[in-house]
C-alpha positions as CSV (number, residue, x, y, z in Angstrom):
1,G,-0.1,-0.3,0.2
2,D,2.5,2.1,0.9
3,Y,4.0,1.7,-2.9
4,F,1.2,3.2,-4.0
5,G,0.9,6.1,-1.8
6,H,4.3,7.2,-3.0
7,W,3.2,7.3,-6.6
8,L,0.2,9.3,-5.8
9,H,2.9,11.1,-3.6
10,M,5.2,11.9,-6.0
11,R,1.9,12.4,-9.3
12,R,0.9,16.1,-6.4
13,L,4.9,17.4,-7.3
14,I,5.6,17.3,-10.9
15,N,3.6,19.5,-13.5
16,E,3.2,17.5,-16.1
17,P,2.5,13.4,-14.8
18,P,3.2,10.7,-17.6
19,R,0.1,9.4,-18.8
20,I,-0.8,5.6,-18.4
21,F,-2.2,3.4,-21.4
22,H,-3.7,0.2,-21.1
23,V,-3.7,-2.9,-23.5
24,N,-3.8,-6.4,-24.0
25,W,-1.6,-8.0,-27.0
26,F,-2.9,-11.5,-25.5
27,R,-6.9,-11.0,-26.0
28,K,-8.5,-14.4,-28.0
29,D,-10.6,-14.7,-31.1
30,A,-13.3,-17.9,-29.9
31,N,-11.1,-20.1,-31.8
32,G,-8.2,-19.3,-28.7
33,K,-6.3,-17.1,-31.6
34,F,-5.0,-14.2,-31.2
35,L,-6.8,-11.2,-32.3
36,W,-4.3,-8.8,-32.8
37,P,-1.0,-9.9,-34.8
38,G,1.2,-8.6,-32.5
39,F,5.5,-8.5,-32.6
40,G,6.5,-5.4,-34.9
41,D,2.1,-4.7,-35.2
42,N,2.4,-2.7,-31.9
43,M,4.2,-0.1,-32.6
44,R,1.5,0.9,-34.6
45,V,-1.0,1.3,-31.2
46,L,2.3,2.8,-29.7
47,E,2.4,5.4,-33.1
48,W,-1.0,6.6,-31.4
49,I,-0.2,5.9,-28.0
50,V,2.6,9.2,-28.1
51,K,0.1,11.5,-31.0
52,R,-2.1,11.2,-28.0
53,C,0.4,12.6,-25.7
54,R,1.7,15.0,-28.4
55,G,-2.7,16.4,-28.6
56,E,-2.8,14.9,-32.0
57,G,-4.6,11.6,-31.2
58,R,-8.7,11.8,-30.5
59,G,-10.4,8.2,-30.1
60,H,-13.3,7.8,-28.4
61,E,-14.2,7.2,-24.4
62,T,-15.4,4.1,-23.1
63,E,-15.8,2.9,-19.9
64,L,-12.8,2.1,-19.0
65,G,-11.2,5.5,-20.4
66,W,-10.3,7.0,-24.2
67,M,-9.3,4.0,-26.8
68,P,-8.3,4.6,-30.7
69,R,-10.9,4.7,-32.8
70,Y,-10.0,1.9,-36.1
71,S,-9.5,4.7,-38.6
72,E,-6.5,6.2,-36.4
73,I,-4.4,3.1,-36.3
74,N,-2.1,3.4,-39.7
75,W,-3.2,0.3,-41.1
76,A,0.4,0.2,-44.3
77,G,1.6,-3.0,-45.2
78,L,-1.2,-4.8,-42.9
79,P,-4.3,-4.9,-45.0
80,D,-5.7,-8.1,-43.4
81,F,-6.4,-6.2,-40.4
82,T,-9.8,-5.7,-41.3
83,R,-12.4,-3.4,-39.3
84,E,-14.3,-6.4,-37.9
85,K,-11.5,-7.5,-36.6
86,W,-10.6,-4.9,-34.9
87,D,-14.5,-4.2,-33.8
88,E,-14.2,-7.6,-32.0
89,L,-10.7,-6.2,-30.1
90,M,-11.8,-3.2,-29.5
91,Q,-15.5,-4.8,-28.1
92,F,-16.1,-4.4,-24.6
93,N,-16.8,-6.9,-22.0
94,G,-18.7,-5.9,-18.7
95,R,-18.8,-9.1,-17.3
96,E,-15.9,-10.2,-18.7
97,F,-13.8,-7.1,-16.5
98,R,-15.8,-6.9,-13.6
99,S,-14.7,-10.7,-13.1
100,E,-10.6,-9.1,-13.3
101,L,-12.1,-6.2,-11.6
102,L,-13.2,-8.4,-8.4
103,S,-9.8,-11.0,-8.7
104,T,-7.9,-8.0,-6.7
105,E,-10.1,-7.2,-4.1
106,E,-7.5,-9.9,-2.1
107,L,-5.1,-7.2,-2.6
108,Y,-7.2,-4.9,-1.1
109,L,-7.9,-6.4,1.6
110,D,-3.9,-7.8,1.7
111,L,-3.0,-3.9,1.9
112,H,-6.1,-2.6,3.0
113,D,-4.2,-0.5,6.2
114,D,-2.0,0.7,4.3
115,M,-4.0,1.5,0.9
116,P,-4.3,4.4,0.3
117,K,-8.3,5.7,0.0
118,E,-8.1,7.2,-3.3
119,L,-7.1,4.1,-4.9
120,Y,-10.7,2.3,-3.7
121,Y,-12.3,5.7,-4.7
122,Q,-11.2,5.5,-8.1
123,R,-12.0,1.6,-8.2
124,E,-15.3,2.7,-7.2
125,L,-15.6,4.9,-9.6
126,L,-15.1,2.0,-12.2
127,A,-16.9,-0.6,-11.0
128,G,-19.4,2.1,-11.5
129,R,-19.2,2.5,-15.2
130,L,-19.2,-0.7,-15.8
């Protein structure tokens, strides 16, 4: 808990805190195959992240935050990655995510005495959006 508290305190000391992005390169389809090609193609998403940090990437707001639109990703050299595949990859499954959120419960219980209250608050806000 103290570790999280340290970083929350550090955020107050810097003018421009770093932005945090979450990606799941390993999401699979119904057949167990990875939806995202991975490896060097990860740069396509990282390029959007850099643009977003510079105020150039727009995206759209979701329950989890801002996500890129299909049209904002550089698809040059990857003609087989269709809009339909993108939609499947970016599909939000509230039940799946709630399950993941519940899996953090044990960590929160273990760190309860030292866990910053801000994290409880943010966790509740996230749960409310799901």
